[in-house]
N, C-alpha and C positions, 0 to 999 in steps of 0.2 A: 536118509537113503531110501531108495525105492523098496517096497515090501518084497519084491522078488529078488533083491540083491543078495548075493551070497557072501557079502563082506560081513565079517563078525568082528565085534569089538572085543578087545582084550579084557579079561577079567581084572577087576581092580586089584585083586590080590595075587595076580599071576607074577611069576618070577622071571619075566623076560628081561633081557639085558637092555639098559638104557641106550638111547641113540641121541647123542648131543646135536643140537641145532647149530649150524654154522653162523658166525657173526658176520653180518653184511653191513656195508656203510650206508644203510638207509634206515629211516625211522618210520614206523607205521603209526599214523595218528587216526584214531577211531573217533569220529564225531557224528554219531547217529542223529538224524533229524535236523541237520544244518542245511543252509542254502548254498548251493554251488555258486561261486563268484562269476564264472563265465556265462553260464546259461540261465542261472536264476532258478533252476529246478531243485526241489527239495529231495534229498536222498534219504530215504526212510531206513535203509540198512546198508551194511557193507562198510568197507574201509577204503581209505584213499592213501596211497603211498606217495610221500613227498620226499625229495632229497633232504638229507640231514643237513643241519646248519653247519656242523663241524664234523669232519670225517676223521675218526680215530684211526690209529695205525691198524693195519690188517693183522689179525692174530695168526699164529702158525696153523698150518693145515692139520686137521684131526680127522681120522677116519670116521665116516658117518655110518652109523648103524641104523638098520631099518627096524630095530626092535623098539617098541614104544614103552617108555618107563611106566611103571604102575603109579596110580594116583593113590597116595597114602593119606587117609583122613586122620588128622591129628586134632585133638581138642584145643579150642582157642582159649588161651589163658588170659585172664583179666589182670594179671600181675604185670606192672610196668617193669621192663628189664632195667637193671641198673646202668647208669651212664658209665662208659669206660673211663678209667682213671686218666688216660691220655687226653680224652676229650674234655674232661672236667678241668684238667690242668690248663689246657689251651684256652678254655673259656675264661678261666680265672686270670690268665695273663692278659688276654685282650681287654678284660674289664679293668684291670689295674692300669693298663696303658691308655684307657679312654679312647679306644678305637671305634666305639659305637658311632656309626654315622647317623646324622640327622636325616629327616625326610628330604630336605633340599639337597643334601650331599648325595644321598642314594639316588635321587632323580638325576643329578648331574652325572653320577657314575654310569647310570643306565644310558644317558644320552651319549656319553663318550664311547661306551661299548657299541651302541647302536650305529654311531657314525663310522666306526671302524669296519663295519660289514662291507665287504667288497662287492658282493653281488646285489643287484637291484631286487631280484626275486626274494632274497633273504629279508631285506627290509620290509617288503610288502607282506611277507608271511608273518613277520612279527606284528605289524600293524593290524593285519587281519585277525590274528589271534586276540589282540587287545580289544578290538571292536566287538568280537563275538562274546567276550566275557563282560560286556557292559550291559546294565539294565536300561529300562526305558528312560528313566530320569537322567541318567548319565549320558545317554545318546542325545537327548534334547540339549543338554549343556554343551556337548561336543559340537553339535550342529551350530549353536549360537557362536561358539568360538571360531568355527570355520568361516561363517559368514562375515564376522568382524575382521578376520584375518585377510579376507579377500578385498576389503576396502583399501583404496589407495588415495593418498593426498595428491591429487593431480595438480593443484595450485602450487604446492611446494616443489613438485618435480619439474614443472614447466619453467622455462626461462621467464624472468620477471616481466620483460616486455610483452611476451605472449600471454602471460596470466593477466596483465592489465587489460588486454583486449577482451578476455573472457569476462572479467569482472565488470566491464562497462555495460554489459547486457543484463546483469543481475538487477532486479528491482531495487530501488534506493532504500526502501524500508527494510528489505531483507539484508542489505549490506549493513545497516545500522543496528538491526536487532539480533541477527543470527550469525552472519559471516564473521564478524569481528570477535566472536566468542569461540570459534572452532579451535584455533591454536594461535600461538604467538606469531607464527609466520603469516597466517591469514589476517590477523589483526594489523600487522605491519603493512601488508600489501593493500588491505582495504582502506587504510588511511592515506594512501598515495594521493597527492593533490591532483594528478592528471585525471584520475577517475572522477573526482568531484567537479573539476572544471568542465569535463565533458557532460556531466549531469546538469550542471547549472546552465550551460550554453544550449542544451537541448530541452530544457523545461522552462515553463513560465515562472520567472522569479518576480515576486511582488516587491521585494526590497532591492534597492540598487546595491551593486557591489562596491564597497568602499575600501577594498584592500584587505590584506590579511589572508586568512585561511578560506579556501573554497569550500571545504567541508563544513566549517562553522557557518558560512554563508548559506549553504543548502539547508543546514539544520534550522537556522532562524526562519527561513522561508517555510519550511515544513511545519514549524511550530506556529507560524502565523496562520497557515491554512487550518491547522487543528484548532486554534483559538476561534476562528470564524465558525467552524462546524460545531464546536462544543459550546459556543456562547460564552467564552472567557474574555472578559473585557473590563475596563475601568470606565465608568460613566460619570460625567459631571455636567452641570448646567452652566451655560455661558451667559444666559440672559433670562431674567424673570421680571417682566415689566407689565404695564397696563394694556398693551396692544397685542393683537394676535400676530403670530409669526406665520407668514404665508408661503415663503420660499426660502431655499437654502442652497448654497454652493460651497464646494470645498476644493482646495488645491494645496497639496503638500501640507504645510503647517498653518495654513490660513483657512478660515471659514467665514462666510458672509451670509447674512440673513436679511430678508426684506419684510417689512411690517405693514400693517394696515394703515398706519398713520403716515405713510409715504417715506419713512426713513429707512436707511440701509446702514447696518452695523457690521464691522469687520473685526475679528478677534484673532489672537495668536493661540493656536490649539494647545501648545505645550505649557505656556504660562497662564493662559486664560485671560491675558490682559487685552483691553480694547485698543485696537490699532487706530481706528478712525470711525467716525460717524458721518455718513453722506446724506445731505439734504438738498433737494432740488425738484423732485417729482411733486406733482400737485395732488395725486391720489395714491391709492394702495399699490405696492410693488408686488407683482405676481411671478416674476421670473428673473433669474440671475445667472451669469456665466462669467468665469474668469477669462481674461485675454492676456496670457503671460503672467508674470509675477507683479507687474506694475499697474495693470488696468483691470477694470471690472465693468461688465455690460449689464444693464438692467432694463426690464420692460414693465410698464405700469398701466393702470387703468386710465391714465390720461392720454393713451394712444401713442406714446413716444417711447423711443429707445435711446438710452443715454450711455455714453462711454465715460467712465470716471478714472481719474488718477488716484490710486490708492494712497500714495504717500502724501500728496497735497490735499486731497479731498475735494478737488474741483472737478466740474463737469467739462470734459474736453470737447465732446461732440454730442449733438442731439439729432436723432434721425426720426423723421416724420413721414412715414410711408403708409401706415395702417390707419384705418378709419374706425377701429374698434380696440377693445382691450387686448394688450399683448400678453397672451396666456403662457407662452413657452418660447424657448430659444435653445440653440445648440451651436457649438463651434468645433470644427476640425481643421487644423492648419489655418489657412487663410479664408476658408469658406464658413460663412455664418448664415444661419437660417432662423427665421422667426415665424410664429404662428399666432393668428389673431382671431378675434370674435367676428371679424368681417368676412369669414369663410375663405380666407386666402392665407398663403404662406409666401414669404419673400426670401430669396437667396441674395446675400450681400457679399461684396468684396470688402472684407474688413480692413484691408490696408488703405483702400481708397474711400472707405465709408460710403459706398454707392451701391444701389441695388442692381443686380444682374438679371434676375428672372422673377417674374410674378407667377406663382403656382396657383392656378384656378381650376376648379372642378368639384370641390366639395359643396354639398348642399347644407352644411351645418358649420358651426364654429370649429376652427382648428384649435383643439386643446393641447395637442402634443406634436412635437417635431423631433426628428433624430437624423443623424448622418452615420454612414458606415465608416470603417477605419480609413479608407482611402479617400473619403469625401467625394466619391463619384456617384453615390446613390443617396437619395433623401427619402425619408419616410414621414408621413403625416397621418395623425389620427384625429378623427372629427366626431362631431355630434351626430353625423348621419350614419354612425355605426360601421364605418368602413376605414380601412387603412390603404393609403395610396403610396405607390413606389414611383419616384421621380428620378430622371436623369439630370444630374446637376449641371452638366455642361450645356445641354440643350433646353432644359426646363420642360421636357416632355414627360407625360405620365406613361409609365411602362406597364403598370398593373394596378388593378383595383381589387382589394381583398375584402370580402364581406365576412364579418365576424359572427354572423348569425346570432347576435345578441340584441336585446332590447335596450341596452344601455350604451352611452357614448364611449368612445375610446379617449380616455383622459390622460394617459401616460404611456410613453414609449422609451425603451432603452436598448441599444445595440451593443454586442460584445462578441468578438471572434466568430462572426458568421451567424449569430443567433439574435433574434429580436424578441423582446418581451413586451407585452401590452396589458393594460389594465382596463377591464370592461365589467362594470357592475361590481359584484363581490367576488369575482374570479380573476385569475391571472393566466394568460395564454402565452405559450412559448412557441416561436416560429423558427424554422430553419430557412435562412435566406441566402445560403451559399450557392454559388454557381448559377445565379439568376433564378433559382427556384424559390417559391414561397410556400412552404409546407408547414402545417401545424404539427408540432411535436407532442405537446401535452397541454393539459389544462389543470391548474392548481386551484383547489377550492378549500376554504377554511375560514375566511373572513366572514364576519357576521354582518358587515355593512359594506358600503361602497369602498373600493380600493382607489386611493388618490394618487399613488406614485409607486413606481417599481425601479429596481436597480439590479443589474445582472452582472455576475462575476463567473465567467466560464473558465475552467481550468484546462480542459482539453476539448477542442472542437471535434476531433475524430471520434472520441468515445462519449461525447455529450455529457461531460461531468462538470460540476461546478455548483455555485450557490445563487439563489435569487432572493432578493430582499423586497418586501412589500409592506406598505403601511396604508391605513385608511381611517375611515370614520368610526371604526369600532375601537379606536384608541390604542391599537396594538401594532407592533412591528413583528413581522414573521420572517424567519429564515427557512428557506426551502432547499432541499436537494433536488436538482433538476433531473437527475437520472432516475431516481426512485419515486419522484413526485411526492416525497414525504416531508412534512413540516418538522424541522429539527428543533427550532426554538420559537417561543412566543414571548416577546418582551413587553412587559407592562410598566412603562415608566412615565407615560403621559396621562394626564387626567382629562384631556380634551382631544378633539379630532386631530389626527396627524395629517397635516396638509402637504408636507414635502419631505423628501428623503433623498440624500445624496451620499455617495460613498467614494472613498479613495482606496489605495492599496492597504492601508493600515487603520483607517478611521471611517466612521460613519456619523453623519449629522442629520438631525431631524428637527423640523419646525412644526409647532402645534398651536391649536386654538387656546391652549392653557397659558399662552404668552411666554413659553419657554423655548429655548434652543438647546437641545441635548447633544453632546458629543460622546461617541462610543469609541474607545481606543482599544484596538485588538493587538497592538504591538507586543511581541513576546518578551521584550526587555522590560516592559513596564509592569508594575505590580498589578496583579489581578485582584479584583474585589468580588465579594459575594454579591450575586445578582438576585433580583427578585423575579427572574424569568422562570417559567415552568414549561415543561415539555408538553406538546400537544398530544391529545389522545388520538 
């Protein structure tokens, strides 16, 4: 009170009559120093009156006296008062009847009582009181439970047809690694064949679909790509003779190689058995190309191109159009092109075995030729250090690309809009989509001249895939074309690697050590320990 106030406090020992306080149906909760829920301000003092949870019956009216009862100070006794007999008997009865509730039962009883509260503000008040009595550690635990409780399994709640549309857009590796482990419902829907059929039809599948499960088909193709990237393969030699192996070609389960003694040998990849040996050229065989399953085309130093029947081993046709060594050849559909030391390339109609266009313009020998997927564009690489782009239908030169190198272009390979070229000890990657010819990257790592390249593009939009290169440093290298990083260096040859050719599941190489090696990356075949090492 104010110092000037005339109000006097009653003496503690005064004998004034007591004035009872009327009982009201409200409860006063004094919580000093707590935070107000509505405005967030901290009340440092005072009380807050809240409605009682349960309103007891109104007591009879008693006259209220204005006299304040005296405060009588009594000594505090440390002696514990005895438990009344009635209470002890009741505790004994409950103990004998085993009515003591466990923690779970008490919690369940509290939940039943809590659910019977009719007013919403009553439940909120109880929850607020519980939260106020929690410490920091318990609050963190409660927060984690609330976050987890807010999660919803939308895949299980959605109709199956709609959830299939959602899962089709999830990356395939996430479906295989994580989504199938979320719950049994997720695992069931992730294994739906419609999802994996959509994945297979919208991705590049190296292995053909032979029936069965689309999911297993996708897994086998994914394992195949992983084997290529990780260098997991089984390697075996098909030939080890006295003559150098100069060229190699591969188709499905057949592989053919040309040798310096003018012979051509064809093997079965799976069994390793020799199918046939072709003889008819007078000099070394430098280029090979399959024409279907029954025919093989070869180019030689004797300036001729021969078409062979694989089954009978006889030469069906001999083409004589070049005046120099036939270094390279390529076929797409019915279009066939050859490159020669006479500085020209010839486009052939393979069905009629007749030349259609003579491509002239290079000032050096044409060491490499290639065709795009539609066989509308032709690419030639020459000793004049340039790459020329030709239109197959008209035979006109569309573009001349200078590589800015001091070495000739000795190998070309096209795949899904990208072209790889070998110049000196480096490999260059070009983007040739939409009529443009732009250099994407240059891969360095070989210690000597690169003799051949093979490109395997997985996605042309993101420029991902692998590139294979081999050369006179006796190594075969596997590159990641997006990161320009060398993934594997394979040391299996003891001589120069003259040629390299790859299919979807295999790779074959021909070397000066007189051997032809086959590298099988198929996921179903047993993997062997390789002598490859990772490049620094």
